[in-house]
N, C-alpha and C positions, 0 to 999 in steps of 0.2 A: 504493499499500500504506500503510495507516494505521500509527501507532506501535505499537499492540499486535500487529498482524500482523508487523511488522518484528522486534519482540522475540521473538515466537513462532518465526519462521523462524530467526533468529540462534541462539537457544537450542536449537532443535531440531537444527541442524546441529552445534552443539558437543556435544550429547548423543550423537549418532551417532558423532562422532569419538572421544569418550572411551569409550563402551561397546564400540565396535568394536575399540579397541586392547586391551581385555581379553578379547575373545572371538574372537581370531584362529583358535583351534583348535576352536571350537564350531560348531554348525550354525545359528546365528542367521541370520535372513534380513533384508534391508532392510524388508520388510513388518512383521516382528516388532518391529524397532527402532522403526518409525514408530508401531506401536500403543503400545509402552511410552511413547514421548514424548507421544503424544496423551493418554494417561491422566494423566501428570504435569500437562500443560498444563490439562486440564479441571479438576483439583483447584486449581491455583493461580489459576484464573479464577473461582472460586466467589464468589457475591455477598456473603458475609459478610466477605470480606477487603478491607482497605484498604491495609495495609502488607505483609502476607505474600503478595505477588503475584508475578507473573513479573518485575515491575520490581525487586523485592527480589533475585531470583536473578540478574537482569542486573547489578545493582550488586555482588553478590558476585563475579561473573566479571570485572568490572573490577578488583577486588582480586586475583583469582586470577592475572590476567595479569601483575601486578606482582611476585608472589612465586612463581610456578610453578617457577622454576629452583631454588628452595630446597627444593622438595618431593621426597621420595624416591619416592613413589607418587602422582603427580599425578592419574592417571586415577581412582584410588580416591577421592581427596579430591573430585574433580569430581563423582562419582556421589553422594557423601554430601551435597554441596551441593544437588544437584537434589532429593534425597529428604528432606532434613532437616525441611522444613515441608510435606511433601506432604499430611499430614493436619493441618488447623488449624480447630478449633472454639473460639472464644473462651470458651465456657462450660465447657469441659473442661480438666482439669489433666493429661491423659495424652497430649497431642498428640505429644510426642517418642516415646514408646513406640509409639504407633499408627503414627507415620511410619516408625520403624525396622522394625516388623512388616511394613508395606506394602512397603518396599524389599526385605526378605528374600523375601517372597512373589513379588514381581515379577522378581527377578533370580536366584533360586536355581536356575532351570532353565539359566541361561546362564553363571554364574560359579561358581567353586569354593566349597566350604564355607567355606574360610579367608577368601576375599575377601568373602563375604556377611557373615560374622561380624564382619569388620573394619569394614565399612560400618555395620552394626548398632551396634557399639560407639561409632563416631564420632558417629552421630546421637544416641544416648542421652546422650553427653557434653554435647550443646547443651542439655540440660534443666537442668544446674547450672553449665555453663561451668567445670567442674573437671576436670583431667586425671586419668583413671583409669589403672590399671596396664595397659600394653600390652606385648607382647613385643618389646623392642628399642627403642633410643634413636631410630632412624629413624622408627618409628611414633609415638612420643611427640612428636617434633618436628613431624611432619606434623599431628598432632591439635592442637597448639598453634596452628599457623597457621590451621587450620580454625575454631577457636573465636575467634581474633582477627578473622578475616575476618567472622564472624557479628556481632561487636560493633563493627565498623569504623564503622558509621553513627553511633555515639556521638561519634566524633571527627571527624565531617564539619563543614564550615563551618556556622555557626549557622542560615542559611536552609534548608539541607538537613535539619539536625537538627530544625528547627521543623516541617517537613513530615512527617518521621517521627513526631514526637510527636503531631501532629494526626491522622495516620492510625491511630496506636495507640488514640487516643481514640475514633475512628469505629468501630474494631473492637469497642470495649467500650461502644457506644451503649446497650446494654441495661442498663448499670449506672448507677444514679442518680449525679448529679454529686457529691454529698457523699461517697458511698462510693468513687467513683472517685479523688477527690482524696486521700482517706486511703490507699487502696491503692497509688496511683501514687507518692506521696511516700515511702511506706515502701520501695518497690522502689528508688527512686532513692537514698535515704539509705543503704540497704544496699550499694549499688554503691560509694558514696563511702567506706565503711568498709574496702573491700578494699585490701590493701597495693598492688596494681597491678591495673588493669583488663585489661591486655594481658599475655599470657604470653611473647611473642617480643620480642627486642630491637628488631626491625624496627618493629613496631607501637607498642611502648612509646615509642620515641624520636620517632615521628612523630605519634602521635595522643593519647597519655595526657593531656597538659595540656589540649588542646582538649576532650577528652571530659569531663574533670572540670569544666571551665568550663561546658560546655553543660548538664551535669546540674545544676550549682548554679543556673544561670539558669532552667532549667525549674522547679526547686523554688520559686524566688522567685515565678515567675509563677503557679504552682499555689496558693501561699499567698495570693496577691493576688486570685485569681479567686472 
């Protein structure tokens, strides 16, 4: 079994576990779960993706394993992770909205309206990485962990961060080099202006300094290129 097949199988099994935990009283069948997963996998394997692939989801679940005991609704957060980049077109600016809508359409037959709306709201937050008002501190705490997991790559060791930065450039291969440099530097400099990149104490303590160092290093390289 090659690496991609292994990742597909591993993530498919995880998806089955998390969705099944939320649908104990529904009439979902193993065949229906398999179809839902295959739809997700097909999207993440699209040719225009270099970073937003199944490897990205695998990396997020590596983070999930570290903090899952701090989550109040881990299965909801897991499904939000699966669907948060299910729609990804580098030339569009509404990918999060389209991903949230896709999740809603895929899950509405099997989950409650409240669960679906929660997942929708979580995915929409990944557009700005700002916490929106949710009902209850538990949901806000879970959302903060979700957003921090999504940005955890920023605080990875430099070699991993460099691979991420190169993959992002690959996804924007349609953008001229000069335009990409301007846009990417602007995004990175905006990140550095934030009081904190990470919303939870767990991630702030572990990744904040490394993330800022990585971003500064990339900006230097972009200016020099």
